[in-house]
C-alpha positions as CSV (number, residue, x, y, z in Angstrom):
1,X,20.0,-63.1,54.8
2,X,16.2,-63.0,54.5
3,X,13.7,-64.6,52.2
4,X,11.3,-62.1,50.6
5,X,8.1,-63.5,49.0
6,X,5.8,-61.4,46.8
7,X,2.3,-62.5,46.2
8,X,1.1,-60.4,43.2
9,X,-2.4,-59.7,42.0
10,X,-3.3,-61.5,38.8
11,X,-1.2,-60.3,35.9
12,X,-0.5,-61.4,32.3
13,X,3.0,-62.5,33.1
14,X,5.1,-63.3,36.2
15,X,6.3,-59.7,36.7
16,X,3.7,-57.6,35.0
17,X,6.5,-56.0,33.0
18,X,5.4,-57.0,29.5
19,X,3.7,-55.5,26.5
20,X,4.2,-52.1,25.0
21,X,3.0,-50.1,28.0
22,X,4.5,-51.6,31.1
23,X,3.5,-50.0,34.4
24,X,6.5,-47.9,35.6
25,X,5.8,-48.9,39.2
26,X,6.1,-52.6,38.2
27,X,9.3,-51.9,36.3
28,X,10.8,-50.1,39.4
29,X,9.6,-52.9,41.7
30,X,11.2,-55.6,39.5
31,X,14.5,-53.6,39.6
32,X,14.1,-53.3,43.4
33,X,13.7,-57.1,43.8
34,X,16.9,-57.6,41.7
35,X,18.7,-55.2,44.0
36,X,17.5,-57.2,47.1
37,X,18.9,-60.4,45.4
38,X,22.2,-58.6,44.8
39,X,22.2,-57.7,48.5
40,X,22.1,-61.5,49.2
41,X,18.4,-62.0,49.9
42,X,16.4,-64.8,48.4
43,X,13.4,-63.4,46.4
44,X,10.4,-65.4,45.3
45,X,7.5,-64.0,43.4
46,X,4.1,-65.6,42.8
47,X,1.3,-64.7,40.5
48,X,-2.0,-66.4,41.0
49,X,-2.4,-66.8,37.3
50,X,0.7,-69.0,37.0
51,X,1.4,-70.0,40.6
52,X,-2.0,-71.2,42.1
53,X,-0.3,-73.8,44.2
54,X,1.9,-71.2,46.0
55,X,-1.2,-69.2,46.9
56,X,-3.2,-72.3,47.9
57,X,-0.3,-73.6,50.0
58,X,0.2,-70.5,52.2
59,X,-2.4,-70.2,54.9
60,X,-1.5,-66.6,55.7
61,X,-1.9,-65.5,52.1
62,X,-5.2,-67.5,51.9
63,X,-6.5,-65.8,55.0
64,X,-5.4,-62.3,53.8
65,X,-7.2,-62.8,50.5
66,X,-10.2,-64.3,52.2
67,X,-10.6,-61.3,54.6
68,X,-9.3,-58.5,52.4
69,X,-10.1,-59.6,48.9
70,X,-7.8,-59.3,46.0
71,X,-7.2,-55.7,47.0
72,X,-4.8,-56.8,49.7
73,X,-2.4,-57.9,46.9
74,X,0.5,-57.6,46.5
75,X,1.4,-59.1,49.8
76,X,5.1,-58.9,50.8
77,X,6.4,-61.5,53.2
78,X,9.8,-61.5,54.9
79,X,10.8,-64.8,56.4
80,X,7.1,-65.9,56.3
81,X,5.6,-62.9,58.0
82,X,3.4,-60.4,56.1
83,X,5.1,-57.0,56.2
84,X,3.3,-55.1,53.5
85,X,-0.1,-55.3,51.7
86,X,-1.8,-53.6,48.8
87,X,1.2,-51.7,47.4
88,X,4.6,-52.1,45.8
89,X,7.2,-50.6,48.2
90,X,10.2,-48.7,46.8
91,X,13.7,-50.2,47.2
92,X,14.5,-48.2,50.4
93,X,11.4,-49.4,52.1
94,X,12.0,-53.0,51.0
95,X,15.5,-52.8,52.4
96,X,14.0,-51.6,55.7
97,X,11.5,-54.4,55.8
98,X,14.2,-56.9,55.0
99,X,16.4,-55.5,57.8
100,X,13.7,-56.2,60.3
């Protein structure tokens, strides 16, 4: 199985699904990540507000943010390779990306 890493833009909490008016895209994305975990994949999610070390410790993420600005986030990595930038893919697309 694969390791999926999500480098989110800055949000108030680790998933962005908080408060009285949570963004429906973020709610769907959180559910999609749970489905990937149920499929047997390892899922890690990083928010620069809470996980600065994860951002600082990944050269690919640093370079992407340096060249593309914060607009490149979210970055989705599968087994260490960037496979998506700037959007939250739906579950079907995430499964395609995880399949290689």
